[in-house]
VEXMARMI-338424 format. One record per residue: x, y, z of N, C-alpha, C, O in turn. Coordinates in pm, whole numbers. Layout:
<atoms>
n_px=X | n_py=Y | n_pz=Z | ca_px=X | ca_py=Y | ca_pz=Z | c_px=X | c_py=Y | c_pz=Z | o_px=X | o_py=Y | o_pz=Z
...
</atoms>
This chain:
<atoms>
n_px=16985 | n_py=22508 | n_pz=-10287 | ca_px=17051 | ca_py=22635 | ca_pz=-10255 | c_px=16953 | c_py=22719 | c_pz=-10174 | o_px=16834 | o_py=22724 | o_pz=-10203
n_px=17008 | n_py=22786 | n_pz=-10071 | ca_px=16923 | ca_py=22870 | ca_pz=-9986 | c_px=16876 | c_py=22994 | c_pz=-10061 | o_px=16942 | o_py=23042 | o_pz=-10153
n_px=16762 | n_py=23043 | n_pz=-10020 | ca_px=16704 | ca_py=23161 | ca_pz=-10083 | c_px=16796 | c_py=23282 | c_pz=-10069 | o_px=16809 | o_py=23361 | o_pz=-10163
n_px=16859 | n_py=23297 | n_pz=-9954 | ca_px=16948 | ca_py=23413 | ca_pz=-9935 | c_px=17067 | c_py=23407 | c_pz=-10031 | o_px=17113 | o_py=23510 | o_pz=-10079
n_px=17117 | n_py=23287 | n_pz=-10059 | ca_px=17227 | ca_py=23275 | ca_pz=-10155 | c_px=17182 | c_py=23311 | c_pz=-10295 | o_px=17258 | o_py=23373 | o_pz=-10370
n_px=17061 | n_py=23274 | n_pz=-10331 | ca_px=17007 | ca_py=23308 | ca_pz=-10463 | c_px=16991 | c_py=23460 | c_pz=-10475 | o_px=17024 | o_py=23518 | o_pz=-10579
n_px=16942 | n_py=23523 | n_pz=-10369 | ca_px=16925 | ca_py=23668 | ca_pz=-10370 | c_px=17060 | c_py=23737 | c_pz=-10384 | o_px=17073 | o_py=23833 | o_pz=-10460
n_px=17161 | n_py=23689 | n_pz=-10311 | ca_px=17294 | ca_py=23750 | ca_pz=-10319 | c_px=17356 | c_py=23730 | c_pz=-10457 | o_px=17420 | o_py=23821 | o_pz=-10509
n_px=17338 | n_py=23613 | n_pz=-10517 | ca_px=17389 | ca_py=23591 | ca_pz=-10652 | c_px=17320 | c_py=23682 | c_pz=-10753 | o_px=17384 | o_py=23738 | o_pz=-10842
n_px=17188 | n_py=23696 | n_pz=-10740 | ca_px=17114 | ca_py=23784 | ca_pz=-10831 | c_px=17157 | c_py=23929 | c_pz=-10812 | o_px=17173 | o_py=24003 | o_pz=-10910
n_px=17176 | n_py=23971 | n_pz=-10689 | ca_px=17220 | ca_py=24107 | ca_pz=-10659 | c_px=17359 | c_py=24133 | c_pz=-10717 | o_px=17384 | o_py=24238 | o_pz=-10776
n_px=17450 | n_py=24037 | n_pz=-10700 | ca_px=17584 | ca_py=24050 | ca_pz=-10755 | c_px=17584 | c_py=24052 | c_pz=-10906 | o_px=17658 | o_py=24129 | o_pz=-10967
n_px=17502 | n_py=23966 | n_pz=-10967 | ca_px=17492 | ca_py=23964 | ca_pz=-11114 | c_px=17438 | c_py=24094 | c_pz=-11169 | o_px=17487 | o_py=24145 | o_pz=-11270
n_px=17335 | n_py=24148 | n_pz=-11103 | ca_px=17279 | ca_py=24274 | ca_pz=-11147 | c_px=17380 | c_py=24387 | c_pz=-11133 | o_px=17394 | o_py=24470 | o_pz=-11222
n_px=17451 | n_py=24390 | n_pz=-11020 | ca_px=17552 | ca_py=24495 | ca_pz=-10999 | c_px=17662 | c_py=24487 | c_pz=-11104 | o_px=17707 | o_py=24589 | o_pz=-11157
n_px=17706 | n_py=24366 | n_pz=-11133 | ca_px=17810 | ca_py=24348 | ca_pz=-11235 | c_px=17761 | c_py=24394 | c_pz=-11373 | o_px=17834 | o_py=24463 | o_pz=-11444
n_px=17640 | n_py=24355 | n_pz=-11409 | ca_px=17583 | ca_py=24397 | ca_pz=-11538 | c_px=17564 | c_py=24549 | c_pz=-11543 | o_px=17591 | o_py=24612 | o_pz=-11645
n_px=17519 | n_py=24607 | n_pz=-11433 | ca_px=17496 | ca_py=24752 | ca_pz=-11429 | c_px=17629 | c_py=24828 | c_pz=-11442 | o_px=17637 | o_py=24925 | o_pz=-11516
n_px=17730 | n_py=24784 | n_pz=-11370 | ca_px=17860 | ca_py=24851 | ca_pz=-11377 | c_px=17920 | c_py=24838 | c_pz=-11517 | o_px=17978 | o_py=24933 | o_pz=-11569
n_px=17904 | n_py=24721 | n_pz=-11576 | ca_px=17952 | ca_py=24701 | ca_pz=-11714 | c_px=17879 | c_py=24794 | c_pz=-11810 | o_px=17942 | o_py=24856 | o_pz=-11896
n_px=17748 | n_py=24804 | n_pz=-11797 | ca_px=17670 | ca_py=24891 | ca_pz=-11885 | c_px=17710 | c_py=25037 | c_pz=-11866 | o_px=17719 | o_py=25111 | o_pz=-11964
n_px=17734 | n_py=25080 | n_pz=-11743 | ca_px=17773 | ca_py=25219 | ca_pz=-11719 | c_px=17914 | c_py=25246 | c_pz=-11773 | o_px=17943 | o_py=25357 | o_pz=-11817
n_px=18001 | n_py=25146 | n_pz=-11769 | ca_px=18134 | ca_py=25161 | ca_pz=-11828 | c_px=18125 | c_py=25178 | c_pz=-11979 | o_px=18195 | o_py=25260 | o_pz=-12037
n_px=18039 | n_py=25101 | n_pz=-12041 | ca_px=18018 | ca_py=25113 | ca_pz=-12186 | c_px=17959 | c_py=25249 | c_pz=-12221 | o_px=18001 | o_py=25313 | o_pz=-12317
n_px=17861 | n_py=25294 | n_pz=-12143 | ca_px=17801 | ca_py=25426 | ca_pz=-12166 | c_px=17908 | c_py=25534 | c_pz=-12154 | o_px=17911 | o_py=25628 | o_pz=-12234
n_px=17996 | n_py=25522 | n_pz=-12054 | ca_px=18101 | ca_py=25621 | ca_pz=-12038 | c_px=18197 | c_py=25622 | c_pz=-12157 | o_px=18237 | o_py=25728 | o_pz=-12204
n_px=18233 | n_py=25504 | n_pz=-12205 | ca_px=18324 | ca_py=25495 | ca_pz=-12319 | c_px=18262 | c_py=25554 | c_pz=-12446 | o_px=18332 | o_py=25615 | o_pz=-12526
n_px=18131 | n_py=25536 | n_pz=-12464 | ca_px=18064 | ca_py=25584 | ca_pz=-12585 | c_px=18030 | c_py=25733 | c_pz=-12574 | o_px=18057 | o_py=25809 | o_pz=-12667
n_px=17972 | n_py=25775 | n_pz=-12462 | ca_px=17923 | ca_py=25913 | ca_pz=-12448 | c_px=18022 | c_py=26007 | c_pz=-12380 | o_px=18015 | o_py=26128 | o_pz=-12401
n_px=18113 | n_py=25954 | n_pz=-12301 | ca_px=18207 | ca_py=26040 | ca_pz=-12229 | c_px=18155 | c_py=26088 | c_pz=-12096 | o_px=18223 | o_py=26164 | o_pz=-12027
n_px=18035 | n_py=26047 | n_pz=-12057 | ca_px=17976 | ca_py=26085 | ca_pz=-11930 | c_px=17878 | c_py=25977 | c_pz=-11888 | o_px=17832 | o_py=25897 | o_pz=-11971
n_px=17845 | n_py=25975 | n_pz=-11760 | ca_px=17749 | ca_py=25878 | ca_pz=-11709 | c_px=17643 | c_py=25949 | c_pz=-11625 | o_px=17668 | o_py=26058 | o_pz=-11573
n_px=17526 | n_py=25888 | n_pz=-11611 | ca_px=17422 | ca_py=25947 | ca_pz=-11526 | c_px=17453 | c_py=25921 | c_pz=-11378 | o_px=17421 | o_py=25814 | o_pz=-11326
n_px=17515 | n_py=26017 | n_pz=-11313 | ca_px=17562 | ca_py=25999 | ca_pz=-11176 | c_px=17449 | c_py=25966 | c_pz=-11078 | o_px=17466 | o_py=25882 | o_pz=-10990
n_px=17336 | n_py=26032 | n_pz=-11091 | ca_px=17225 | ca_py=26008 | ca_pz=-11000 | c_px=17172 | c_py=25866 | c_pz=-11014 | o_px=17140 | o_py=25802 | o_pz=-10913
n_px=17163 | n_py=25815 | n_pz=-11135 | ca_px=17118 | ca_py=25678 | ca_pz=-11157 | c_px=17213 | c_py=25579 | c_pz=-11091 | o_px=17169 | o_py=25483 | o_pz=-11028
n_px=17341 | n_py=25602 | n_pz=-11104 | ca_px=17440 | ca_py=25513 | ca_pz=-11042 | c_px=17429 | c_py=25518 | c_pz=-10890 | o_px=17431 | o_py=25414 | o_pz=-10824
n_px=17418 | n_py=25637 | n_pz=-10836 | ca_px=17411 | ca_py=25654 | ca_pz=-10691 | c_px=17291 | c_py=25580 | c_pz=-10633 | o_px=17306 | o_py=25507 | o_pz=-10535
n_px=17174 | n_py=25597 | n_pz=-10691 | ca_px=17055 | ca_py=25535 | ca_pz=-10635 | c_px=17048 | c_py=25385 | c_pz=-10662 | o_px=16998 | o_py=25309 | o_pz=-10579
n_px=17097 | n_py=25340 | n_pz=-10777 | ca_px=17093 | ca_py=25197 | ca_pz=-10808 | c_px=17186 | c_py=25120 | c_pz=-10717 | o_px=17144 | o_py=25021 | o_pz=-10657
n_px=17311 | n_py=25162 | n_pz=-10705 | ca_px=17405 | ca_py=25092 | ca_pz=-10618 | c_px=17370 | c_py=25111 | c_pz=-10471 | o_px=17396 | o_py=25023 | o_pz=-10389
n_px=17310 | n_py=25224 | n_pz=-10436 | ca_px=17265 | ca_py=25245 | ca_pz=-10299 | c_px=17152 | c_py=25151 | c_pz=-10260 | o_px=17149 | o_py=25100 | o_pz=-10148
n_px=17060 | n_py=25129 | n_pz=-10352 | ca_px=16951 | ca_py=25035 | ca_pz=-10326 | c_px=17004 | c_py=24893 | c_pz=-10312 | o_px=16955 | o_py=24817 | o_pz=-10229
n_px=17103 | n_py=24857 | n_pz=-10392 | ca_px=17164 | ca_py=24725 | ca_pz=-10380 | c_px=17235 | c_py=24708 | c_pz=-10247 | o_px=17228 | o_py=24602 | o_pz=-10185
n_px=17304 | n_py=24812 | n_pz=-10203 | ca_px=17370 | ca_py=24808 | ca_pz=-10073 | c_px=17271 | c_py=24797 | c_pz=-9959 | o_px=17295 | o_py=24725 | o_pz=-9862
n_px=17161 | n_py=24867 | n_pz=-9970 | ca_px=17057 | ca_py=24859 | ca_pz=-9868 | c_px=16997 | c_py=24719 | c_pz=-9864 | o_px=16972 | o_py=24666 | o_pz=-9756
n_px=16974 | n_py=24660 | n_pz=-9980 | ca_px=16921 | ca_py=24523 | ca_pz=-9986 | c_px=17016 | c_py=24425 | c_pz=-9918 | o_px=16972 | o_py=24339 | o_pz=-9841
n_px=17145 | n_py=24437 | n_pz=-9944 | ca_px=17245 | ca_py=24348 | ca_pz=-9883 | c_px=17251 | c_py=24372 | c_pz=-9731 | o_px=17265 | o_py=24276 | o_pz=-9654
n_px=17241 | n_py=24496 | n_pz=-9689 | ca_px=17243 | ca_py=24528 | ca_pz=-9546 | c_px=17122 | c_py=24468 | c_pz=-9475 | o_px=17136 | o_py=24412 | o_pz=-9366
n_px=17005 | n_py=24479 | n_pz=-9535 | ca_px=16885 | ca_py=24422 | ca_pz=-9474 | c_px=16891 | c_py=24270 | c_pz=-9470 | o_px=16848 | o_py=24210 | o_pz=-9372
n_px=16943 | n_py=24208 | n_pz=-9575 | ca_px=16958 | ca_py=24063 | ca_pz=-9576 | c_px=17055 | c_py=24018 | c_pz=-9466 | o_px=17032 | o_py=23916 | o_pz=-9402
n_px=17162 | n_py=24094 | n_pz=-9446 | ca_px=17256 | ca_py=24062 | ca_pz=-9338 | c_px=17188 | c_py=24073 | c_pz=-9202 | o_px=17211 | o_py=23990 | o_pz=-9114
n_px=17104 | n_py=24174 | n_pz=-9184 | ca_px=17031 | ca_py=24189 | ca_pz=-9059 | c_px=16936 | c_py=24073 | c_pz=-9033 | o_px=16923 | o_py=24027 | o_pz=-8919
n_px=16871 | n_py=24026 | n_pz=-9136 | ca_px=16782 | ca_py=23911 | ca_pz=-9123 | c_px=16860 | c_py=23787 | c_pz=-9083 | o_px=16818 | o_py=23711 | o_pz=-8996
n_px=16976 | n_py=23766 | n_pz=-9147 | ca_px=17059 | ca_py=23649 | ca_pz=-9115 | c_px=17110 | c_py=23654 | c_pz=-8972 | o_px=17109 | o_py=23553 | o_pz=-8901
n_px=17155 | n_py=23771 | n_pz=-8928 | ca_px=17206 | ca_py=23786 | ca_pz=-8791 | c_px=17095 | c_py=23759 | c_pz=-8690 | o_px=17117 | o_py=23689 | o_pz=-8592
n_px=16977 | n_py=23814 | n_pz=-8713 | ca_px=16867 | ca_py=23792 | ca_pz=-8620 | c_px=16824 | c_py=23646 | c_pz=-8618 | o_px=16784 | o_py=23596 | o_pz=-8513
n_px=16831 | n_py=23578 | n_pz=-8731 | ca_px=16796 | ca_py=23436 | ca_pz=-8734 | c_px=16898 | c_py=23353 | c_pz=-8657 | o_px=16860 | o_py=23259 | o_pz=-8587
n_px=17025 | n_py=23385 | n_pz=-8670 | ca_px=17128 | ca_py=23311 | ca_pz=-8597 | c_px=17117 | c_py=23337 | c_pz=-8447 | o_px=17129 | o_py=23245 | o_pz=-8367
n_px=17094 | n_py=23462 | n_pz=-8410 | ca_px=17083 | ca_py=23495 | ca_pz=-8268 | c_px=16961 | c_py=23431 | c_pz=-8203 | o_px=16965 | o_py=23397 | o_pz=-8085
n_px=16855 | n_py=23415 | n_pz=-8278 | ca_px=16735 | ca_py=23353 | ca_pz=-8221 | c_px=16742 | c_py=23200 | c_pz=-8226 | o_px=16656 | o_py=23133 | o_pz=-8169
n_px=16843 | n_py=23146 | n_pz=-8293 | ca_px=16860 | ca_py=23001 | ca_pz=-8298 | c_px=16796 | c_py=22934 | c_pz=-8417 | o_px=16811 | o_py=22813 | o_pz=-8434
n_px=16726 | n_py=23008 | n_pz=-8499 | ca_px=16660 | ca_py=22948 | ca_pz=-8615 | c_px=16755 | c_py=22926 | c_pz=-8731 | o_px=16730 | o_py=22840 | o_pz=-8814
n_px=16863 | n_py=23002 | n_pz=-8738 | ca_px=16952 | ca_py=22996 | ca_pz=-8854 | c_px=17074 | c_py=22910 | c_pz=-8834 | o_px=17154 | o_py=22895 | o_pz=-8927
n_px=17091 | n_py=22852 | n_pz=-8716 | ca_px=17211 | ca_py=22770 | ca_pz=-8696 | c_px=17192 | c_py=22633 | c_pz=-8755 | o_px=17084 | o_py=22574 | o_pz=-8745
n_px=17296 | n_py=22583 | n_pz=-8816 | ca_px=17292 | ca_py=22451 | ca_pz=-8878 | c_px=17346 | c_py=22345 | c_pz=-8784 | o_px=17353 | o_py=22227 | o_pz=-8821
n_px=17386 | n_py=22384 | n_pz=-8667 | ca_px=17440 | ca_py=22288 | ca_pz=-8570 | c_px=17328 | c_py=22205 | c_pz=-8508 | o_px=17215 | o_py=22252 | o_pz=-8492
n_px=17361 | n_py=22081 | n_pz=-8475 | ca_px=17266 | ca_py=21998 | ca_pz=-8404 | c_px=17306 | c_py=22002 | c_pz=-8256 | o_px=17424 | o_py=21997 | o_pz=-8222
n_px=17206 | n_py=22011 | n_pz=-8171 | ca_px=17233 | ca_py=22011 | ca_pz=-8027 | c_px=17269 | c_py=21871 | c_pz=-7984 | o_px=17200 | o_py=21774 | o_pz=-8019
n_px=17376 | n_py=21859 | n_pz=-7909 | ca_px=17421 | ca_py=21728 | ca_pz=-7863 | c_px=17393 | c_py=21708 | c_pz=-7716 | o_px=17457 | o_py=21624 | o_pz=-7653
n_px=17301 | n_py=21779 | n_pz=-7660 | ca_px=17268 | ca_py=21769 | ca_pz=-7517 | c_px=17190 | c_py=21645 | c_pz=-7489 | o_px=17153 | o_py=21620 | o_pz=-7374
</atoms>
């Protein structure tokens, strides 16, 4: 499995666990820490955005393509 796929799976798993935990906190306490949610999910979004930029630059430079040249 590629490293980028592992990172995306870990990021998705963490986001799912975090959202579940915040839902439980809301059900128990009646409120959630809005700032914690904003910065945690924002950092995850930034991580995914940067990973996408790395993948795009690798494909554009020819390093990320899985095609074989038939020339």
